[in-house]
C-alpha positions as a printed NumPy array, in Angstrom:
array([[-11.529,  23.513,  14.484],
       [-15.304,  23.483,  13.913],
       [-15.739,  20.155,  15.698],
       [-15.898,  17.833,  12.697],
       [-13.45 ,  15.293,  11.287],
       [-10.7  ,  16.867,   9.184],
       [ -8.887,  14.621,   6.697],
       [ -5.421,  15.233,   5.246],
       [ -3.93 ,  13.507,   2.233],
       [ -1.081,  11.062,   2.733],
       [ -0.714,  10.53 ,  -1.001],
       [  2.552,  12.095,  -2.15 ],
       [  2.814,  14.122,   1.056],
       [  6.579,  13.524,   1.231],
       [  6.884,  15.365,  -2.095],
       [  4.852,  18.261,  -0.727],
       [  6.859,  18.445,   2.504],
       [ 10.269,  18.573,   0.853],
       [  8.96 ,  21.14 ,  -1.638],
       [  7.921,  23.322,   1.299],
       [ 11.383,  22.896,   2.783],
       [ 13.077,  23.831,  -0.486],
       [ 10.847,  26.916,  -0.668],
       [ 12.275,  28.001,   2.696],
       [  9.516,  26.556,   4.928],
       [  7.521,  29.794,   4.948],
       [  6.188,  30.385,   8.458],
       [  8.411,  27.61 ,   9.844],
       [  5.481,  25.208,  10.212],
       [  7.194,  22.107,   8.828],
       [ 10.258,  22.516,  11.032],
       [  8.062,  23.259,  14.056],
       [  6.225,  19.979,  13.575],
       [  9.495,  18.133,  12.964],
       [ 10.756,  19.24 ,  16.366],
       [  8.156,  16.923,  17.915],
       [  9.25 ,  13.839,  15.966],
       [ 10.818,  11.357,  18.415],
       [ 14.02 ,  10.794,  16.396],
       [ 15.792,  14.067,  15.714],
       [ 18.757,  12.446,  13.97 ],
       [ 16.392,  11.368,  11.171],
       [ 14.927,  14.873,  11.07 ],
       [ 18.403,  16.372,  10.695],
       [ 19.115,  14.077,   7.751],
       [ 15.943,  15.265,   6.01 ],
       [ 16.706,  18.93 ,   6.704],
       [ 20.322,  18.588,   5.573],
       [ 19.125,  17.085,   2.302],
       [ 16.163,  19.32 ,   1.45 ],
       [ 15.915,  22.51 ,   3.518],
       [ 16.911,  25.731,   1.745],
       [ 16.974,  28.727,   4.081],
       [ 17.021,  31.382,   1.332],
       [ 15.621,  30.028,  -1.954],
       [ 16.511,  32.205,  -4.921],
       [ 13.611,  31.332,  -7.224],
       [  9.827,  31.407,  -6.94 ],
       [  9.746,  28.26 ,  -9.092],
       [ 12.805,  26.194,  -8.112],
       [ 13.999,  22.914,  -9.504],
       [ 12.969,  20.544,  -6.718],
       [ 15.1  ,  17.612,  -5.639],
       [ 13.327,  14.28 ,  -5.9  ],
       [ 13.831,  11.364,  -3.503],
       [ 14.524,   7.939,  -4.967],
       [ 11.544,   6.142,  -6.448],
       [  9.91 ,   3.392,  -4.426],
       [ 10.989,  -0.208,  -5.025],
       [ 10.394,  -3.475,  -3.185],
       [ 13.501,  -2.66 ,  -1.127],
       [ 13.312,   1.052,  -0.33 ],
       [ 16.247,   2.82 ,   1.273],
       [ 16.174,   3.7  ,   4.932],
       [ 16.28 ,   7.371,   3.892],
       [ 13.08 ,   6.987,   1.854],
       [ 11.297,   5.252,   4.734],
       [ 12.452,   7.955,   7.157],
       [ 11.299,  10.708,   4.826],
       [  7.861,   9.139,   4.295],
       [  7.29 ,   8.513,   7.995],
       [  8.346,  12.055,   8.942],
       [  6.215,  13.648,   6.19 ],
       [  3.043,  11.866,   7.286],
       [  3.833,  12.603,  10.94 ],
       [  4.283,  16.288,  10.094],
       [  1.048,  16.602,   8.107],
       [ -1.057,  14.956,  10.827],
       [  0.712,  16.846,  13.629],
       [ -0.04 ,  20.21 ,  12.001],
       [ -3.674,  19.257,  11.409],
       [ -4.093,  18.308,  15.082],
       [ -2.633,  21.559,  16.45 ],
       [ -4.883,  23.877,  18.442],
       [ -7.872,  21.597,  19.082],
       [ -8.829,  18.159,  20.407],
       [-11.039,  17.011,  17.541],
       [-10.248,  13.937,  15.417],
       [ -8.052,  14.03 ,  12.322],
       [ -7.99 ,  11.424,   9.57 ],
       [ -5.642,  10.58 ,   6.728],
       [ -6.59 ,   9.452,   3.233],
       [ -4.509,   6.952,   1.236],
       [ -4.943,   5.105,  -2.066],
       [ -4.815,   1.317,  -2.371],
       [ -3.49 ,   1.855,  -5.899],
       [ -0.317,   3.348,  -4.361],
       [  0.883,   0.41 ,  -2.284],
       [  4.638,   0.81 ,  -1.833],
       [  4.64 ,   3.815,   0.58 ],
       [  1.517,   2.696,   2.482],
       [  3.104,   1.1  ,   5.561],
       [  5.566,   3.939,   6.165],
       [  2.757,   6.453,   5.609],
       [  0.479,   4.718,   8.111],
       [  3.254,   4.499,  10.68 ],
       [  4.111,   8.193,  10.429],
       [  0.458,   9.162,  10.792],
       [  0.045,   6.855,  13.789],
       [  3.122,   8.323,  15.485],
       [  1.313,  11.675,  15.277],
       [ -1.873,  10.198,  16.753],
       [ -4.043,  10.006,  13.641],
       [ -7.59 ,   8.988,  14.586],
       [ -8.986,   7.577,  11.347],
       [ -7.569,   6.046,   8.162],
       [ -9.675,   6.375,   5.015],
       [ -8.647,   4.409,   1.944],
       [-10.079,   3.941,  -1.541],
       [ -9.063,   3.211,  -5.153],
       [ -8.979,  -0.535,  -4.637],
       [ -9.743,  -3.207,  -2.051],
       [ -7.548,  -2.471,   1.002],
       [ -8.   ,  -5.784,   2.829],
       [ -4.48 ,  -5.742,   4.321],
       [ -4.557,  -2.336,   5.984],
       [ -6.575,  -3.077,   9.162],
       [ -4.199,  -5.861,  10.194],
       [ -1.145,  -3.737,   9.408],
       [ -2.458,  -0.927,  11.619],
       [ -2.97 ,  -3.395,  14.465],
       [  0.634,  -4.619,  14.219],
       [  2.049,  -1.111,  13.952],
       [  0.469,  -0.286,  17.313],
       [  3.288,  -2.35 ,  18.881],
       [  5.904,  -1.342,  16.262],
       [  5.921,  -4.857,  14.784],
       [  7.405,  -5.685,  11.39 ],
       [  4.736,  -5.703,   8.678],
       [  4.539,  -6.622,   5.019],
       [  2.241,  -5.747,   2.122],
       [  1.361,  -8.211,  -0.599],
       [  1.592,  -6.29 ,  -3.865],
       [ -0.63 ,  -6.314,  -6.914],
       [  1.6  ,  -7.393,  -9.801],
       [  0.329,  -7.632, -13.364],
       [  1.111, -11.006, -14.91 ],
       [  1.762, -12.694, -11.556],
       [  0.567, -16.249, -11.   ],
       [ -1.854, -17.154,  -8.228],
       [  0.979, -18.684,  -6.206],
       [  3.314, -15.692,  -6.576],
       [  3.774, -13.672,  -3.43 ],
       [  5.535, -10.349,  -4.035],
       [  5.818,  -8.213,  -0.891],
       [  7.342,  -5.069,   0.474],
       [  8.452,  -5.152,   4.129],
       [  8.605,  -2.421,   6.769],
       [ 10.214,  -2.841,  10.172],
       [  9.846,   0.229,  12.43 ],
       [ 12.53 ,  -1.065,  14.805],
       [ 15.086,  -1.201,  11.977],
       [ 14.23 ,   2.234,  10.591],
       [ 14.092,   3.789,  14.071],
       [ 16.064,   1.633,  16.541],
       [ 14.67 ,   1.846,  20.068],
       [ 11.296,   3.213,  18.958],
       [  9.213,   0.732,  20.968],
       [ 10.939,   1.677,  24.213],
       [ 11.023,   5.41 ,  23.486],
       [  7.469,   5.844,  22.214],
       [  5.514,   2.965,  23.754],
       [  2.331,   1.483,  22.249],
       [  0.497,   3.598,  19.674],
       [ -3.266,   4.015,  19.334],
       [ -4.916,   2.046,  16.551],
       [ -6.864,   4.399,  14.257],
       [-10.342,   3.511,  13.076],
       [-10.338,   2.192,   9.521],
       [-12.953,   3.365,   6.995],
       [-12.538,   2.029,   3.452],
       [-14.197,   3.86 ,   0.559],
       [-16.564,   1.627,  -1.403],
       [-18.892,   2.089,  -4.35 ],
       [-20.901,  -1.128,  -4.062],
       [-22.439,  -3.46 ,  -1.507],
       [-20.439,  -6.327,  -3.049],
       [-17.179,  -4.543,  -2.296],
       [-18.248,  -3.749,   1.269],
       [-19.107,  -7.406,   1.908],
       [-15.824,  -8.564,   0.342],
       [-13.871,  -6.299,   2.669],
       [-15.72 ,  -7.569,   5.726],
       [-15.024, -11.147,   4.674],
       [-11.383, -10.809,   3.648],
       [ -9.948,  -7.982,   5.772],
       [ -7.029,  -8.909,   8.006],
       [ -8.382,  -6.859,  10.899],
       [-11.33 ,  -4.814,  12.113],
       [-13.233,  -2.525,   9.76 ],
       [-14.959,   0.292,  11.629],
       [-17.313,   1.596,   8.958],
       [-17.544,   2.624,   5.314],
       [-17.458,   5.721,   3.137],
       [-20.05 ,   5.171,   0.41 ],
       [-18.88 ,   7.242,  -2.55 ],
       [-20.969,   8.114,  -5.588],
       [-19.332,   8.675,  -9.008],
       [-20.071,  12.401,  -8.7  ],
       [-17.202,  12.747,  -6.177],
       [-13.899,  14.378,  -7.123],
       [-10.574,  12.672,  -7.786],
       [-10.633,   9.039,  -8.873],
       [-13.985,   7.318,  -9.372],
       [-14.757,   3.624,  -9.489],
       [-15.329,   2.486, -13.093],
       [-18.968,   1.82 , -14.061],
       [-20.096,  -1.723, -13.357],
       [-20.953,  -3.929, -16.321],
       [-20.391,  -2.976, -19.952],
       [-18.775,   0.46 , -20.152],
       [-20.665,   3.025, -22.194],
       [-19.709,   6.627, -22.902],
       [-21.782,   9.705, -23.603],
       [-21.341,  12.163, -26.469],
       [-18.395,  13.864, -24.696],
       [-16.591,  10.576, -24.052],
       [-17.376,  10.387, -20.34 ],
       [-18.286,   7.024, -18.779],
       [-21.989,   6.55 , -18.177],
       [-23.107,   5.302, -14.761],
       [-26.417,   3.443, -14.514],
       [-28.648,   1.378, -12.264],
       [-25.888,  -1.136, -11.453],
       [-23.859,   1.684,  -9.906],
       [-26.573,   2.736,  -7.456],
       [-26.019,   1.439,  -3.941],
       [-28.834,  -0.062,  -1.891],
       [-28.384,   1.805,   1.372],
       [-30.681,  -0.612,   3.184],
       [-28.199,  -3.386,   2.38 ],
       [-25.324,  -1.222,   3.588],
       [-27.281,  -0.467,   6.76 ],
       [-27.863,  -4.195,   7.319],
       [-24.09 ,  -4.72 ,   7.595],
       [-24.317,  -3.17 ,  11.059],
       [-21.488,  -0.649,  10.724],
       [-21.637,   3.158,  10.571],
       [-21.371,   4.661,   7.102],
       [-20.965,   8.109,   5.586],
       [-22.223,   9.206,   2.168],
       [-19.966,  11.082,  -0.257],
       [-20.341,  12.699,  -3.651],
       [-22.83 ,  15.564,  -3.917],
       [-24.015,  15.605,  -0.296],
       [-22.893,  19.186,   0.39 ],
       [-26.21 ,  20.68 ,   1.485],
       [-28.402,  20.576,   4.612],
       [-31.074,  18.777,   2.584],
       [-28.666,  16.055,   1.449],
       [-27.275,  15.777,   4.989],
       [-30.799,  15.182,   6.305],
       [-31.414,  12.691,   3.493],
       [-28.251,  10.816,   4.497],
       [-29.181,  10.73 ,   8.177],
       [-32.724,   9.587,   7.342],
       [-31.19 ,   6.724,   5.311],
       [-29.273,   5.552,   8.38 ],
       [-25.919,   7.157,   7.625],
       [-23.738,   8.468,  10.439],
       [-23.058,  11.582,   8.366],
       [-21.557,  12.824,   5.127],
       [-18.101,  13.313,   3.646],
       [-17.544,  16.614,   1.818],
       [-14.446,  17.264,  -0.279],
       [-14.963,  19.724,  -3.12 ],
       [-16.412,  22.518,  -0.964],
       [-13.325,  22.477,   1.257],
       [-10.851,  22.091,  -1.62 ],
       [-11.807,  25.574,  -2.85 ],
       [-12.188,  27.365,   0.498],
       [ -9.671,  29.982,   1.621],
       [ -7.849,  27.582,   3.986],
       [ -7.244,  24.964,   1.29 ],
       [ -3.671,  24.142,   0.288],
       [ -4.435,  24.481,  -3.428],
       [ -2.341,  27.006,  -5.351],
       [ -3.999,  30.355,  -4.621],
       [ -3.93 ,  31.636,  -8.203],
       [ -5.517,  28.461,  -9.528],
       [ -8.124,  28.484,  -6.784],
       [ -9.083,  32.083,  -7.552],
       [ -9.363,  31.325, -11.279],
       [-11.598,  28.322, -10.677],
       [-13.871,  30.119,  -8.209],
       [-14.194,  33.134, -10.531],
       [-14.826,  30.801, -13.457],
       [-17.625,  29.114, -11.536],
       [-19.139,  32.485, -10.615],
       [-19.003,  33.441, -14.314],
       [-20.552,  30.129, -15.348],
       [-17.519,  29.205, -17.459],
       [-15.978,  26.274, -15.555],
       [-17.13 ,  22.668, -15.809],
       [-15.958,  19.285, -14.511],
       [-15.352,  16.331, -16.82 ],
       [-15.094,  12.673, -15.842],
       [-12.046,  11.747, -17.913],
       [-11.782,   7.994, -18.583],
       [ -8.203,   8.192, -19.916],
       [ -6.149,  10.767, -17.993],
       [ -5.164,   8.657, -14.966],
       [ -2.428,   6.01 , -15.377],
       [ -4.425,   3.863, -12.921],
       [ -7.107,   3.219, -15.53 ],
       [ -9.761,   4.632, -13.179],
       [-11.931,   7.568, -14.316],
       [-10.68 ,  10.868, -12.893],
       [-12.556,  14.14 , -12.465],
       [-10.82 ,  17.041, -14.239],
       [-11.749,  20.72 , -13.965],
       [-11.793,  22.24 , -17.445],
       [ -9.633,  25.376, -17.19 ],
       [ -7.533,  27.076, -19.853],
       [ -3.797,  26.904, -19.171],
       [ -3.994,  23.609, -17.293],
       [ -3.584,  20.077, -18.627],
       [ -7.288,  19.953, -19.462],
       [ -6.318,  22.316, -22.299],
       [ -5.36 ,  20.116, -25.324],
       [ -2.634,  22.558, -26.386],
       [ -0.997,  22.418, -22.946],
       [ -1.254,  18.629, -22.897],
       [  0.355,  18.277, -26.333],
       [  3.268,  20.552, -25.402],
       [  4.202,  18.665, -22.234],
       [  7.18 ,  16.284, -22.673],
       [  6.274,  12.868, -21.279],
       [  8.441,  11.587, -18.434],
       [  8.163,   9.664, -15.162],
       [ 10.388,  10.948, -12.336],
       [  8.141,  10.507,  -9.269],
       [  6.57 ,   7.156, -10.039],
       [  3.784,   6.94 ,  -7.456],
       [  1.324,   5.499,  -9.981],
       [  3.691,   3.092, -11.707],
       [  2.319,  -0.363, -12.367],
       [  4.234,  -3.378, -11.089],
       [  4.554,  -6.206, -13.585],
       [  6.216,  -9.622, -13.651],
       [  9.158,  -9.819, -16.031],
       [ 10.189, -12.924, -17.947],
       [ 12.894, -13.722, -15.4  ],
       [ 10.375, -13.548, -12.547],
       [ 11.565, -10.223, -11.134],
       [  9.432,  -7.115, -10.771],
       [  9.467,  -4.313, -13.328],
       [  7.889,  -0.855, -13.153],
       [  6.048,   0.983, -15.902],
       [  3.631,   3.894, -16.137],
       [  1.198,   4.546, -18.956],
       [  2.065,   8.271, -18.668],
       [  5.792,   7.748, -19.309],
       [  7.257,   8.074, -22.845],
       [  5.357,   5.711, -25.145],
       [  8.46 ,   3.895, -26.411],
       [  9.625,   3.212, -22.854],
       [  6.225,   1.857, -21.862],
       [  5.97 ,  -0.394, -24.919],
       [  9.545,  -1.673, -24.403],
       [  8.417,  -2.879, -20.97 ],
       [  5.575,  -4.912, -22.45 ],
       [  2.861,  -2.272, -22.205],
       [  0.258,  -1.717, -24.908],
       [  0.479,   1.41 , -27.043],
       [ -3.261,   2.073, -26.719],
       [ -2.92 ,   2.304, -22.934],
       [ -0.764,   5.449, -23.274],
       [ -3.402,   7.47 , -25.147],
       [ -4.56 ,  10.497, -23.187],
       [ -2.559,   9.597, -20.08 ],
       [ -1.132,  12.32 , -17.896],
       [  1.485,  12.397, -15.133],
       [ -0.811,  13.026, -12.163],
       [  2.204,  12.93 ,  -9.828],
       [  3.678,  16.108, -11.327],
       [  0.446,  17.854, -12.287],
       [ -1.217,  17.445,  -8.886],
       [  1.973,  18.678,  -7.187],
       [  1.687,  21.756,  -9.411],
       [ -1.957,  22.134,  -8.388],
       [ -0.817,  22.164,  -4.753],
       [  1.494,  25.071,  -5.575],
       [  4.761,  23.194,  -6.132],
       [  5.285,  22.882,  -9.907],
       [  8.555,  21.287, -10.911],
       [ 10.825,  23.539, -12.963],
       [ 12.894,  21.422, -15.32 ],
       [ 16.538,  22.239, -15.912],
       [ 15.636,  23.36 , -19.45 ],
       [ 13.217,  25.922, -17.961],
       [  9.977,  24.007, -18.619],
       [  7.521,  24.347, -15.711],
       [  5.089,  21.491, -15.049],
       [  1.459,  22.58 , -15.612],
       [ -1.289,  21.605, -13.156],
       [ -4.316,  19.394, -13.433],
       [ -7.221,  20.312, -11.156],
       [ -9.806,  17.934,  -9.759],
       [-13.215,  18.514,  -8.194],
       [-16.52 ,  16.745,  -7.822],
       [-19.568,  17.633,  -9.874],
       [-20.631,  19.848,  -6.953],
       [-17.994,  22.409,  -7.977],
       [-20.612,  24.382,  -9.92 ],
       [-22.605,  24.819,  -6.694],
       [-19.885,  26.506,  -4.588],
       [-21.392,  29.996,  -5.083],
       [-23.899,  29.052,  -2.369],
       [-21.057,  29.303,   0.18 ],
       [-19.985,  32.798,  -0.971],
       [-21.459,  35.828,   0.757],
       [-22.846,  38.647,  -1.439],
       [-20.061,  40.836,  -2.787],
       [-17.322,  38.332,  -1.874],
       [-15.218,  36.192,  -4.195],
       [-14.041,  33.597,  -1.682],
       [-15.337,  31.671,   1.318],
       [-13.993,  29.915,   4.412],
       [-14.277,  26.406,   5.811],
       [-16.516,  27.885,   8.523],
       [-18.84 ,  29.24 ,   5.822],
       [-19.239,  25.684,   4.517],
       [-19.957,  24.3  ,   8.001],
       [-22.443,  27.068,   8.75 ],
       [-24.268,  26.324,   5.503],
       [-24.343,  22.571,   6.024],
       [-25.694,  22.96 ,   9.556],
       [-28.203,  25.623,   8.558]])
């Protein structure tokens, strides 16, 4: 609404959408967006399965869709497409400014359906990190004309000649879509990179056009790229980033594409520094994650903001917590999974499976395992016991952070994990004297000051 690019998350958004529906779709926003989806029979199937008009619990037991496999059901594809359509549609309401969607290369199975749903809603930009997304530009170009696409999957233990793929055919999931909708608009594609080497590899190997780069420092929230070279840790066990992790912006500039800098650039001084270095602008995440319009659980948000104001909240780069093996920024807050007592009490299980690892079994078929699932299950699937140490189910804990904690049938409620960049401690600069919260406009006003 302020004239800048807004970015929504496509990661796990189907889980968020059906949770909203099971909570009664407060305000009717999800159903309003669904009314604009071109295939209302698919919408009715989703509503019949998940919508609860009068929920009887503030913390319900949420239904879960089937986990992703190499051959997902039509229902799962429909749900994923509609969820991404809905999220982008709602973000684009009331203005004509661009909207982007963020996806993770580490989560490959839902990617094509997610992209297609976002494109049906007119998404302008796709941003993707946590890996090397060389296949995505070409997939977007084919989805413009509703063509069948496939995604070559990363499979642990696979041979060089193995070719494991998931397929997505829009015309099978939504018969008649090409005639009813017509050609879509190809979004610009901006991969997130943490090195010049990675940027050059993407330009060389990508299946289609790359339109620019997000250059992300390890101070950014969420997942971080691991340090390059030999991994060292400081006295608190956090990975140490050094000279090899600094990016030569002159080399990035020489690639001839626009780039944006991310990770600690949330000030007018850092914005000017970025522009002076040749950047097209900056990407800011943490400041908006804790503003009043953010979708984070309100109680958690208030606790974090108050904790920052009191000087009691810190952010830790946890090298173990994510099943992906990537470092992950965790806000240290009592009562969340950063609290060792809360972590120890949580029963391990995997019932969402977004971050499961694909591996080649002895018979050549694909298996699924997650380092955050029960240790015995993981080891029985060929995983190493040491890989389970400190791992957490980010699928469930981040859903709880968004305000939709799963309530187990035995009464156990999933606790949240909260992420933020190192800039979290600086959010008081957005808060007016006497206030305890701030708006997205406050952030924009500050950055443009």
